[in-house]
N, C-alpha and C positions, 0 to 999 in steps of 0.2 A: 384978515388980509392974507395971511400965510396960506390958509386953506384955499382961497380963491386962486392964488398963484400955483399951488400944487395941482389943483384940478385942471388948470389950463396946460400944465406941463405933462400931465399923465396922458399916455396914449390910450385911445379908446379900446376897450376890451373887444376882442373878436368874438363873434357869435359862433360857437362851435357846439355841436351836439354832444361830443365826447365819444370816445371809443367804446365804452361799455354799452351805451344806448344805441350806438350804430350797429354793434354786433347783435344786440337783442332785436333791433329792427330788421336785420337781415335774416336772422333765424326764425323770427315770428313776425311775418309781415303785417299782421293785424295790429301789433304794437306800434309798428312804424306808421301805419295809417292813423292811429290814435294820436301819436306824437305830432304828426303832420297837422292835424286839425287843431290840436291844442296850441301849437306854436306858430301857425301861419300868419297871424296878425301881428304878434308882438316880436317874433324872431323869425323872419323869413328864411334866413340861412339855415337855422336849425331845422325848420320845417322841410326845406329842400333836401337836406342830408337824410332826414328820416324817410322821406318819400323815395329817394333814390335807393337807399339801402333796402327798403321794403320791396320795391319793384325788382331789384336785383335778386333778392332772396326768393321772390315768387318765381322769377324766371329760372333760376337754378333749380328750384324745387320741381318745376314742370319738366325741365330737361332730365333730371334724375328719374322722375316717375316714368317718362316715356322710355328711357333707356332700360330701366328695370323691367318694364312690361315687354319690351322687344326681346330682352334676354330670356324671359320666361316663355316666349312664344305666344303671347295673347294677341 
């Protein structure tokens, strides 16, 4: 009986990807894509975080590449 009461009183755990995996998803967008597809059905919030981090990392990578190419004069 006590276990049932405790389970009702506990707040549900938030789905969070975690800072280390978010950073890895940002730095290596392919990892974020894999995490997205692994988590999309069971943990949609984790999947969205991984997807957003991967897309942001991809965008930043493209911007840095364009800037370095422009600086070199290509």
